[in-house]
N, C-alpha and C positions, 0 to 999 in steps of 0.2 A: 148262434155258438160256434155249430160246425164249418162255418163259411167262414167267418174270420178267422177259425184255426187253420181251417187248410189255404188260406189264402197267404196268412203270415209263415207257414209251415212251408210254403209251395217257395213262395221266394226265395225262401234262406236255402232250399237243396238246389233252387238254381243257380245262384250264387255260389254257393262251394263245391257244387257235383262237377261244373265242366272241368275248372283247375285240378280234382282230384284224379277225373277221370283221364287227363294227361298224362298226370304225372304219375301215377300209377301202370301205365303202359311203361313194356319193357320191348324190345326188340326181337328178344328169344327167351324162351321158358325152361322152365327144369324138367330134368327128367321126370316125368310120371303124372306133370301137371294136365293130362289128357281126361280126364278120368271126368271131371263135369262138362268138356267141351261135348265131348261123346252122349253123354248123359242128353244132354242138352239138345243133340243135336236129333233127337226124335222126336222134334218140335211137334210135341206135346204135354198138359202138365204131367209132371213125375208126382212118382207117391215116395212117403219115408215112410217107412214102414217102422216102430218104437220097439223095442228092446228091452225092458225094462231088471237089471241084474238086480234086483235092489227090493229090502221088503220095508221101505217108506213113501214107493211115489206116492202122488196123491189119488191114483187110481185103480190102480195095479200093483199096490205093493206089498211084495211077498209073492205070488204071482209065478213069478218066473225065476224065483232067487236059487234053485235049484238049476246047478248045470244042463241036467238032460232038461227038464220043462223051456230053459231058454233059449236051445239050441231047435227041441222042437217046434218053436213058437218062431224063431227065422225059417225055417224050413217050411214052416205054413204059411208065411205072410208072402215068401218068395214066390210060393206056390199060387198065392194069391192074386200075383202084381205086381208086389213092393220092387219098386225100382232102386232102391238104399234101403239099407238096415241099417238103422241108428241105436248104436248101442251102450246102453250107457250104466254106470255100478256104483255110482253116487247118486241121489236124489238131490235135485234141484227145487220142487214144491216150490211151485209158482205162488202158493199162497203165504210162505214161509212155514216153518217147523220141522224143514228139515233137519236132522243131525249129519253135520261134517263126518267125515272119515279120512283116514289116513291114507297116505300114497298105498302103503303096505295092503292094507284091507279094500283100496279100491283093485289092485291090480290082482287078489286073491281072488276076487270074486270074479276077474275078467277070465284070468287066467286057463281055465279049464274050459274056457264057453267064445272066446274070440278065434282062434285058431279054426276050430270047428264051422264057427258060421262066417268066417271067409271061405272057407270051402265051398259055401253054398253056392257060391260064382255070382253073386247078388255084390255091387262095391259096397262095400260098410262106412259107415260114418262110427266116430266115435264121441260119446256125447261127454265131455269131461271138461273141467277148468283147470286142469292140472297139466301144467306143461310136461311134466315128468311122465307122466301115464297117457299122454299123448304122443310122446317121442315112441315109449313102448309098444303101445298099439301100431302105430303106421309101421315099425318095423316088424309087426307082424302081420300087415297086411294089410288092416283099414286103407284109406283112401282121400277121405275127410276128416276133416276135425270141425268139431258143432261144440262151440266155444261160446256159452250162455251168455258171458260176458263180455264179450266181443273184441277178444285181444286186450280187453282194459283194466284186469283184474290178475293175472299170472304173469310179470315182465316177460316170462322165456317161451313164452307160447307164438308171440310172433317168429320169434327166431325158430322155432321148434318147425312151424310148420313150414318158413320158407326152406330151412335146411333139407326137408324131406320130399319139396315139389309137393305137397300136400295142398287139398282143396281146403277151404276155410267156410265156416255157415258164421259170420258176424251176429249177435242177435245183440237188441239192445235190453239194457237191463236197469233197474236202478234197484239200492238198498228198501225203498221204501216208496210206496205210491203218495203221490200227491194231487188230490183233485185240484188245486188251484193254478195249478201249470200248463204251458197251452204243449200236450201232449206231440203234435208235429215238429213242431219246434224242436222239442228235450229230444224227441227218436234222431231228427236230421242233426243235430249237434253232436249226439252221440255218434254217429254215423261216420261225419265226418272227422271223429278223432279219431275212430279206428283205421278209416281210411287211410289215413295218415302214419299211423303204425305199422301198417301193413306194408306201404310205400316204404318206409326207412328201414324196413326189416327185408324186401325184395321179394314181397308175396306181389305174382303178377294176377292182373285186372281178372284174366279172363279165369282164374282158381277162386272167386270170393264170390258167395251170396251174401244178402241180407236180409236177415230177418228182426223183424218191429218186434217181438216177444210178445205175444200174444200172451198176458197174464201178468206175466212179470214185469215189477216194481209201478201198477196199472190198476185203475179204477175197472169197474166194468164198463163203464160211460166211454173208457179213453182208448180200452181194447177194442169197443165197436168203433171207439172214429178211427181206430188204426186199419181197420179192416176197409172201412167206406171212404176210406182217406188212402187208399193204399198208392192208388197211383202217385201220389205224388213224389215218394221213392223211386219212382223210374225214372228221376232225374239226374241219380249217380249212372246211371245208364250199365245197371246191375241186376243179374238174377235177383228176384225174390222169392222167398221163402215162409208160409203162414205157418204155424202151429197154432190152429185153434180147437182140438181133440178134445172132446169132453171136458173144456175151460169152464170156471166157474162164472164164469157172466152170461155164458147161456141158461144156468141157473137163475139170475135174475130176470130174462124173460120169459121163462118158464119152469117152475120148479122142479128139480128134478137132480138128482143124485149121481155121480162121475158115471154110473154107466150105464146112465139112461138119458145118454147125452149123445147117443147117434144122430138121431135127427137136426138136431142142432148145431152140432159138427159138419154133418154134409150140405147144409145150408150154408154154413160160413165160409167152407171151405172151396163153396160153387162161387158164391161171389167173390173171393178174394183170387180166383183164376177170373172172374169178368171182369176187376181192376186191378189186373196185372203179373199173379203171382207164378211163377214158373213151377213150383215147388210145393206140396202141401204134405204136413207131417201127421200121420195118422194112427192111433189104435187099430182100428178095424178098418184093415186094406182092403178088404173084397166088394164095401159097401162104397169106399171112395173110388175106386177103380170103374166099377158100374155106373156111381152115379157120376164123375168125371164123363164118360165115354159117351152118354146116356146124352150129357150136355151138349159135348161138343158134336151128335150129328144132330139134334136137334139144329143147333145151331149154324149147323151149313145147310140145313132143308131153309134157311129163310128165305 
């Protein structure tokens, strides 16, 4: 099953990626687009630390809802070695059950937190599906938009990213998991549509990251396949991000609650990096930084 899935998905990726890669290229970039380039120039896997300013996130809901707690958590993750701080104020709960929030409520949660987090000095990513929230956050100092619907949910998102010269994480998503589909093919087709939107809006390719969306609209097996076959998406010629931290697929392998999945998260992220990930998104930054550093040192000693 894995072999046939990879073959089909890789063929599609190769047939679409070259065209999209060329078309999204442009001779010049808007001001501010150098953030992602500077980060990737570190020539090592990057760690994106998670700051959830929400009452209902699947693993730490409510823990950092208070502004002081959220700011302290951001400072802690930066001290632990986070390269990017990903802050969100609306839970996207990959397994469903999230309560939608209005623009006003999402901004109210972010307002006392975002600028102090930007002041920490680590590039900030705004995790939102609303273009209005993204625009406000970019004006407040965020540098990256992390859109879990890959520019395909809010029709103004691509325009906002382009106009602000921001970087963007395009994540694959589905309204519901379908165990019958070829998940590699589905992710590849989704990325192709998102990149067409990005190109049409004028988003430059050096500001784009692709994320297969572990746990989002996928069965546990499909999430595992996306990590195992991550190299397939390298055909797009863009950096890849994997966020496997505390995800439910780990529980299907070894029974565990979200806060008990550090070992599984580290294993998934180490393998993701082996398969081409440039960025991993983690709740537990210090152990992730350590694991990546040790793995890299051992790899160099071969």
